[in-house]
N, C-alpha and C positions, 0 to 999 in steps of 0.2 A: 809219563802221561801222554795220552793220544790226542792229536789235534788234526784240524783240517789241513790237507796239503796246500802249501803256499804256491806251488808252481804247477799245479794241474791245469791243463789247457783244453781238455776235451773230456767227454764222458759224463757220468753221473757225479755231480759235485755235492759234497755234504754241507749244504747251507739251507737256510729257511726251513728247517725241520725235515729236510729230505735225507734219505739214506745214501751214503756215499763213502768213498775211501777215507782212511785216516792214516797218519804216520806217527812214529815215535822219534825219540832223539837218538836212537841206536841204528838208524839207517834202514828201518823196515817200513814197508807199505802194507796196510791192512785193507784188503779189498773184500767187501761183503759178497757172499755167494748170492748171485742173482737167482730169481725164481724161474719157474718154467724149465727147470733142469739145466739152465745155462751155467749157473754157478758150479753145479756138480760136474758138468762137462768140462769146464775150464780147469777145475782142480784135477780131474782125471788126466787131462792133457799134460799138465805140469808134471804129474807123477810119472806118466808114460815117457815124456820127453827126457826127464832127468835120468831115467834108468836105461834109455835106449842106446845100445852100444853101436848102432848104425850111424848115429849122429856124430860127426867128427868133433874132436875136442875144441878146435878153434871156432866152431859154430856156436857152441854153448855160450860164449861170451856175449852173443847178440840177444840173449834172452835173460830176463830178470831171474835171479836165483830164487828158487822156491823153498820155503821153510815149513811147508805143511799148512794145516788149518788150525784155527784157534777161536775159542769163544771170547768175544770182547764186547764191551758196551757199544751198542750201535749209535751212530751219529744222530739218528732221528728220535732218540730217547725211548725206543721200544724194548729196551733191555738187552741182554746178551744174545748176540747172534753169531753164527759161524762166519769167519772171515778167512780168506787165503792170506798167508803171511809171505810177502815177497820182498825182494830187494827194492829199496827206494833209490831209483837210479840217479836222482838229482841231489842226494843227501851230502855229497862231497863238494858241492858248489855253493858259492856265496850268492852270486847274482846270475843264475843260469838263464840263457836264452833257450827257449824250448819250442819245438814245433811237432804237432801230431799230424801224420799224413796217412789216410786210409788207402790201402793198396788193393787194386783189382778193378776190373771193368764192370763187375757186378758184386753186390754184397749179399745177394740171396744165393741159394743153392738148392739142388733137387730135394723133394720131399718136405719142404717147409710148408707151413699152413698158408692158405690163401690170403689171410689177413697180413701175415708177415711178408709175403711176397709182394703184395700191393704197396705196403709201407716202404720196402726196400727199393722197388723199381721206381717209385715216385721220386725218392730222394736221389737215386742214382742218375735219373734223367735231368733233374733240376740242378745238379752239381756237375763237376767235371769227371765223375766216376766213369760214365759211359764214353765220353769223348776222349778223355786222356788216359783212363785206366788207373787214375788216382784222384783223390780230392784232399785238399787241406782242411782238416777238421778244427784246428785252432792253433794259435801260437802267441807267444809273448816274447818281447825283446827288451833287454836292459838298455835303456837310452842314457848314454853318458852325458849328453848335453843337459838332460833334465834330472839326472841322478835318480831315475825312477824307471819302472817298467811301463812299456807301451804295449797295449793289447787291444786289437780290433774287436768290435762287437761280433758275437757268434753269428748273428743273422747276416752280417756283412760278409764274413768268411764263407759261409755256406752259399752265398750268392755269387761267389767267384766263378767266372768263366775262364777260358784259356789264358787270357791276358792277366786276369786277376791272380791266378795261380802263379804265373811267371813273376809278377810283381811281388807277390808275397815271398817267394824264394829269394828274390833280390834284396828286399827289405830286411830279411832275416839275417843277412850278413853285411848290413850297412851301418854307418855311423852318423850319417846326417839326419836332419829332422824327420822323425818317423811319423809323427802325427800329421804333418803337412802333406796332403794328398797331391799337391802340385809339384812337390820336389821330386827330382829324379834320384832314386837310390844310388849311392856311390859304390856299393859293393866293396867297401874298404876292407872287410875281413874275409872276402871270398877265397882268396888264395890260401889263407891259413886254415880256414874252417872246412871248406869244400875240397881244397886241393891238398897236396902233400902225401907222403907215404902212409900217414896215420889219419888222414882227413876223412870227411864224410864220404867222398866219392870212392876212395880206396876200400872203405868198409862195405859200401853198397855193392861194389864189384865182387868182393869176396862172398857176400850173401848170394849174389846172382849166380856165381859159379856153382854154389851148392844147389840152388833151386833148379839149375839146368839138368841136374841128375837125380835129385831126391824125389822119391815116390812114396815116402812113408806117410806124409800128412798133406792135407789140402787146407790152406789157411784162409778161410772165408772171413771177410769183414775184419781183418787184422790191420793193425796200424804199425807204421814205422815212427819211432820217436827219435827226434834229433835234438841233441843237447850240446851246448858249448858255453864257454865263459870268456868274455872279451876283456875282462879286467887285466889279464896277464899280458896282453900285448898292446894295450892302449897306454903306453908309458909316455912320459914327457919326451918330446923330440922324436916320437914315433919308434923308439927302440923297443925291441921285443926281448923280453926276459924269459918267458915260458911259452909253451904251446897252449892253444886254447882248450885243450882236453876235449876235443870234439868226439862225440860218441853216438852210435846208432844202436837202438834197441827195438826189438819186435815186442808188441804188447797186444792185449785183448784177444784171448783165445777161446771164447765161449762157443764159437761156431766152427772150430777145427774138426775136420772129418778124416777118417782113414784114407790114405792115398790109394790103396789097393793096386799098387804097382804102376800108377799113372802119374805123369808129371803134372804139377799144379800150374797149368798154363794161365789160369786167371791171375794168380799172384805174380808169376814170372813176367807175364806181359805188362802188367801194371808197373812192376819194378823196373823193367827195361825203359818204359816211358818216363818214369821219374828220373832215372839215371841220365837220360838224354837232356832233360831240363837242367839238371845240375851241371852236366858237361858244357852245355851251351853258355851258361853263365860264366864258367871258368874260361871258356874260349874268348868271350867278349872282353873279360877283364885282362886276359893275356895280351890280346891285340891292342887294347887301350894302353897298357903299360909299355908295350913295344913302341907305340907312337910317341908316348911321353919321353921315353929313353932316347929315341932318335932326335927329338926336338932339343933335348938338353945337350946332346953331343954336337948338334949343329948350332948351338948358341941361341936357340929360340926360347 
């Protein structure tokens, strides 16, 4: 039986009679084909990408697995409509913390309509898209203190400026009171989630290495989805039993264009900017831990 995704943090959400994605219990995500050729374009991208021999095998893991299209009962009650059937990237998690980050200093591209251009440029300027090369589109965090998810209002998230984006990335890996706007995020999970050989940063750097050379596609208005679960390393006494299973996925490909032999500087530039923010958080945490270690060694 299909149901509304519990952990979706951005995009069209299937509620209040609106058309949106659905999921099943078998780990699949059903995304309705958008109108104005966007849905068809996205399906064509998935088909092209999955068959493209120029894409290295290790890069495929950063994209949801594509299972074709299927007619399913739409979430808005309008009958059966074509949906892309994709991997549900959070299906293996119990209480995943999820963040959607749109990458690029512009979400529009050449030859779009005047209406679409004005819509994009307005949001790009109002958010951190232009200033940072990325914007946080939405996120939710499992709060162990409250045993529930904390999720900021969408309007608040889209109103983030530079400091707001930085704060969101710090909160995303923190364990202290998330709803309290006056509390300073402790970044308790930063080393495990952002750092390490299998952490978010390592995955982003692997993607960056590919984007520095790939000229097959231009990823306009695409997002990076970051997922992890902190249940595994929030044990009594602070002992860590398992890794947080942090993963990065690229999503939303309705506006992907052919690269025509040119590097995708818009996406690459935004990705580099985002990587710097993650690195900065890790550096601050590392310096803080070094100070704490020094104090302990000196008996303070």
